[in-house]
C-alpha positions in Angstrom: 185.7 105.2 64.3 186.1 103.1 61.3 188.2 103.1 58.1 186.3 106.2 56.8 186.6 108.2 60.0 187.4 111.8 59.0 185.5 111.7 55.8 182.4 113.9 55.6 179.6 113.0 53.2 176.5 115.1 52.5 173.4 113.2 51.6 170.3 114.5 49.8 167.6 112.0 48.9 164.7 109.9 49.7 163.6 106.3 50.4 166.3 103.8 49.4 169.2 104.0 47.0 170.8 107.2 48.2 170.1 106.7 51.9 171.3 103.1 51.8 174.6 104.3 50.2 174.9 106.9 52.9 174.3 104.4 55.7 176.9 102.0 54.3 179.4 104.8 54.4 178.3 105.9 57.9 178.7 102.4 59.2 182.3 102.5 58.0 182.9 105.6 60.0 182.1 108.5 57.7 180.3 111.5 59.1 177.2 111.5 57.0 175.1 114.7 57.2 171.6 114.1 55.9 170.1 117.3 54.4 166.4 117.2 54.7 163.5 119.5 53.7 161.0 120.7 56.3 159.0 117.5 55.7 162.1 115.2 55.7 162.9 112.1 53.9 159.8 110.4 52.6 160.8 107.1 54.2 160.1 108.7 57.6 156.4 108.2 56.8 156.5 104.7 55.1 154.6 102.1 57.0 153.2 102.4 60.5 155.9 100.7 62.7 157.7 102.9 65.1 159.9 102.5 68.2 160.1 105.5 70.4 159.1 107.7 67.5 161.7 106.2 65.1 160.0 105.0 62.0 161.3 101.4 61.5 161.6 101.7 57.7 163.6 105.0 58.0 165.7 103.5 60.7 166.8 100.6 58.6 168.4 103.0 56.1 169.6 105.9 58.2 171.4 104.9 61.4 174.7 106.6 62.2 173.8 109.8 60.4 173.2 113.4 61.4 170.2 115.3 60.1 170.0 119.0 59.3 167.3 121.2 57.8 168.2 123.2 54.7 165.7 124.7 52.3 167.6 124.2 49.1 165.1 126.2 47.1 166.1 129.5 48.8 169.1 131.7 48.5 169.7 131.2 52.3 169.6 127.5 51.8 172.0 127.6 48.9 174.4 129.6 51.1 174.1 127.0 53.9 174.7 124.2 51.3 177.8 126.0 50.1 179.2 126.4 53.6 178.7 122.7 54.3 180.2 121.8 51.0 183.5 123.5 51.9 183.9 121.0 54.8 182.8 117.9 52.9 184.7 115.3 50.9 181.6 114.2 48.9 177.9 114.5 48.3 175.5 111.8 47.3 172.1 112.6 45.9 169.3 110.5 44.4 166.9 112.7 42.4 166.0 113.4 38.8 168.8 115.1 36.9 166.8 118.3 36.5 166.2 118.6 40.2 169.9 117.8 41.0 171.0 120.7 38.7 168.2 123.1 39.9 169.2 122.6 43.5 172.9 123.0 42.9 173.7 119.4 43.9 176.2 118.6 41.1 179.9 119.1 40.7 179.4 122.1 38.3 177.7 124.0 41.1 179.6 122.8 44.2 183.1 122.9 42.8 182.9 126.7 43.0 183.0 126.3 46.8 185.2 123.1 47.0 187.0 121.9 43.9 187.9 118.7 45.6 184.4 117.6 46.4 183.1 114.4 44.8 179.4 114.5 43.7 177.7 111.2 43.3 174.3 111.3 41.5 172.1 108.2 41.7 169.4 108.4 39.0 167.1 106.1 37.1 168.8 106.3 33.7 171.8 108.6 34.0 172.4 112.3 34.3 172.1 112.8 30.5 170.4 111.2 27.5 166.9 110.8 26.2 165.6 108.9 29.2 167.3 110.9 31.9 164.1 112.5 33.1 161.9 109.4 32.9 160.5 108.3 36.3 162.3 105.2 37.5 161.4 102.7 40.2 163.0 99.4 41.2 160.3 97.2 39.8 160.2 99.1 36.5 164.0 98.7 36.1 163.7 95.0 36.8 161.2 94.9 33.9 163.3 97.0 31.5 166.6 95.1 32.0 165.2 91.6 31.4 165.3 90.5 35.1 161.5 90.0 35.4 161.4 88.2 32.0 164.0 85.7 33.1 162.5 85.0 36.5 159.7 82.6 37.3 158.5 79.2 36.0 158.8 78.6 32.2 155.1 78.5 31.7 154.2 81.3 34.2 154.2 85.1 34.1 157.4 87.2 34.5 158.2 87.6 38.2 159.7 90.4 40.2 162.2 90.0 43.1 160.5 90.1 46.4 162.7 93.0 47.6 164.3 96.2 46.2 167.1 94.5 44.4 167.8 97.4 42.1 167.7 100.2 44.7 169.9 98.2 47.1 172.4 97.4 44.3 172.6 101.0 43.2 173.2 102.1 46.7 176.1 99.7 47.0 177.5 100.8 43.7 177.2 104.5 44.6 179.1 103.9 47.9 181.8 102.1 46.1 182.2 104.8 43.4 182.2 107.5 46.1 185.0 105.9 48.1 187.0 105.2 44.9 186.8 108.9 43.8 187.6 110.3 47.2 190.6 107.9 47.4 191.7 109.3 44.0 192.0 112.7 45.7 190.3 114.7 42.9 186.9 116.2 42.8 184.4 115.4 40.1 181.0 114.1 39.0 180.1 110.5 39.4 177.0 109.1 37.5 175.4 105.9 38.8 172.1 104.9 37.3 169.7 102.2 38.5 169.4 100.9 34.9 173.2 100.6 34.4 173.7 98.9 37.8 171.1 96.2 37.2 172.2 95.6 33.7 175.8 95.2 34.8 174.8 92.4 37.2 173.6 90.3 34.3 177.3 89.9 33.3 177.5 86.2 32.0 173.9 86.2 30.8 174.5 89.3 28.8 177.8 87.9 27.5 176.0 84.8 26.2 173.6 87.0 24.2 176.2 89.5 23.0 178.6 86.8 21.8 176.2 84.2 20.4 172.6 85.6 20.5 171.7 83.3 23.3 168.6 84.6 25.2 168.2 83.7 28.8 165.7 80.8 29.3 163.7 80.1 32.4 164.0 76.7 33.9 161.7 75.0 36.3 162.3 75.7 40.0 164.7 78.5 39.2 167.4 76.1 37.9 170.8 77.6 37.0 171.5 78.1 33.3 174.7 76.1 33.3 174.9 73.8 36.3 172.6 70.8 37.0 171.3 69.9 39.4 171.2 73.4 40.7 167.7 74.5 41.7 164.9 74.1 44.2 163.5 70.6 44.9 160.3 69.6 46.6 160.8 67.2 49.6 158.5 65.4 51.9 158.4 68.5 54.1 159.5 71.8 52.7 161.7 72.8 49.8 165.4 72.2 49.3 167.9 74.4 47.5 170.6 72.1 46.0 173.6 73.4 44.0 175.9 70.9 42.4 178.9 72.2 40.4 181.8 69.9 39.7 181.8 66.1 39.1 183.0 65.1 42.5 180.1 66.7 44.2 177.8 64.9 41.8 179.4 61.6 42.7 178.9 62.3 46.4 175.2 63.1 45.8 174.7 59.9 43.8 176.2 57.7 46.5 174.1 59.4 49.2 170.8 59.0 47.3 171.6 55.4 46.6 172.3 55.7 42.9 176.1 55.4 42.7 175.9 54.2 39.1 174.7 57.6 38.0 178.2 59.0 38.6 179.5 56.9 35.7 176.4 57.2 33.5 177.3 58.9 30.3 174.2 61.0 30.5 175.3 62.6 33.8 178.9 61.9 34.5 180.2 65.3 33.5 179.1 68.8 34.0 178.3 69.3 30.3 176.5 66.0 30.1 174.3 67.0 33.1 173.5 70.3 31.4 172.5 68.6 28.2 170.4 66.0 29.9 169.0 68.3 32.6 165.3 67.3 32.2 166.0 63.6 32.4 168.3 64.0 35.4 165.8 66.1 37.4 163.1 63.7 36.5 165.0 60.8 38.1 166.4 62.8 41.1 163.2 64.5 42.1 161.3 61.4 43.4 164.3 60.4 45.5 164.5 63.8 47.2 160.7 63.7 48.0 161.4 60.6 50.2 162.8 62.7 53.0 162.3 66.2 54.4 164.4 69.3 53.5 165.9 69.4 57.0 166.9 65.7 56.7 168.5 66.3 53.3 170.6 69.2 54.7 171.7 67.0 57.6 172.8 64.2 55.1 174.2 66.3 52.3 175.8 69.2 54.1 178.5 67.1 55.8 179.5 65.8 52.3 180.4 69.3 51.3 177.4 69.9 49.1 175.8 73.3 49.0 172.3 72.8 50.3 169.8 74.8 52.3 166.2 74.7 53.4 163.9 77.4 51.8 163.0 79.6 54.7 160.9 82.7 55.0 162.6 85.8 56.3 161.2 85.5 59.8 162.6 82.0 60.1 165.9 83.0 58.5 166.3 85.8 61.1 165.9 83.3 63.9 168.6 80.9 62.8 171.8 80.4 64.6 173.8 81.5 61.6 172.4 85.0 61.9 173.2 85.1 65.6 176.7 83.7 65.1 177.4 86.3 62.4 176.2 89.1 64.6 173.9 90.3 61.9 171.2 91.8 64.2 171.9 95.1 65.9 169.9 96.2 68.9 169.8 99.9 69.7 168.3 101.1 73.0 165.6 103.7 73.0 163.4 105.2 75.7 160.6 102.9 74.5 162.6 99.7 74.2 164.9 98.0 71.8 165.1 99.1 68.1 166.4 96.1 66.1 167.8 96.1 62.6 170.3 94.3 60.4 174.0 95.0 60.9 176.5 96.0 58.3 177.7 93.0 56.2 181.2 94.3 56.3 183.7 93.3 59.1 187.1 94.8 59.8 189.4 92.9 62.2 186.5 90.8 63.3 184.2 93.7 64.3 181.3 95.4 62.6 181.9 98.9 64.0 179.5 100.9 66.2 175.9 101.9 65.7 173.9 105.0 66.7 170.2 105.6 66.5 168.9 107.2 63.2 168.6 111.0 63.6 165.5 112.7 64.5 164.2 115.1 61.9 166.6 118.1 61.8 168.2 116.9 65.0 171.7 118.4 64.3 170.8 121.6 62.5 172.0 123.8 65.4 175.3 121.9 65.5 176.1 122.2 61.8 174.3 125.2 60.3 175.5 128.6 61.5 173.1 131.5 62.0 169.4 131.6 63.0 167.4 128.4 63.0 164.1 128.4 61.1 160.9 127.4 62.6 160.4 123.6 62.7 164.1 122.9 63.2 
C-alpha cells in the first residue's frame, strides 16, 4: 500500500544514509529489498538495546523492508544480483565509489540486465573526482562545509550538531532523486554526495558570501543572521526559543513585555533597524524575559501569534502532546513486547501508512533468491 506500491528498490549499504533513504521509500509503499552480506548491515550491532532480538538502532532505519543474503563478491552472487535487478525499478547504495564499481552496483553494470533501472549512489564526495575515495563521515562533512565553524557561541569552539544531520539529509536527497528518476521512466546513474547535500543546505548563507564576500558570523545564543530577536533566551526557569520576523510581531512582543514604546523606537521599529541594533535590543530584552519562566512566556506569547517554544531535551519532547497528536510514534508488536520508533513524517490523505517490523537477517532469502540457500541464510 502507498503511493510507491509496485515499485521495487534494491538497497545495499550500512548504517544510515542509504538505509534511511530505503526506509523512507518503504514507508511510502515501495518493496525495498535489503541485500546483506553474511554479517549483515553494521547497524545491526550498534548499541546494546534490543527488543525481541531486534537491534533498536537498526530497527529505526530499516522497518518495512525485506532482507536477503547475497555474496556480491562471488560469481554466484553477481548472478543473483542480476536476477533481482531485472525485477527492480531502482537500486540505492552507500559505499565508496571503488566498492560500488567492484561489486557491480552502478548503472554501467546493471543496465546490461535492466536498461530501465535507476542506480542511486550515496557517497562522501561523489562518484568521481580527486576526493571520491576519501573516507567521509557525518561529523567530518559538517567540518568541511563550514557548518561546525558557524555553530556555537562567538567566543567558543566550533560545534557539531547533536545528531547525524548530514547522513539524514543525504538519505532524504537520495530518496527524492530516486523517485524523480523513476518517474522520468529512464534508467541511469544518480550521484548524491554527503558533501554536496550539506553544502546545498547553506543556500542563503552561501549566497551572501558568493555575492558579497560575507562570511557567516556566529551570534550569541544561536541568533539568526538577519532577524532579531530570533534566538535562545534565558528565563527564570529554562530556556526560551523566540523568533520574531516582521514588525507587527515585534509590536505585539513589546506590548506584552510592558515596553510598547519600543515598537516606535527608531532603533528597533523596523526589521532592518533591529538587525543593525541587535546587541542593544537583546541587552534590553533579556532582563525582562528572565522575570518569568519559559513555560510562562510560551503561555503569554503563543496566543499572540509569536513563534516561541521551550527548549526541551529529546525525552521531554517525545512525551509532549504534540508528538501524540501528530501520531509521530509507532508501536510494533513483538514476542517480547512493544518496539517503538518514530513514524514517517509524510502523510497522505491524513494517514501515515502501515508499518512492519524490520527484517531479521536474511529473513526473505528463500522468498526472493532462486536456487540453493547458503549456510547461515
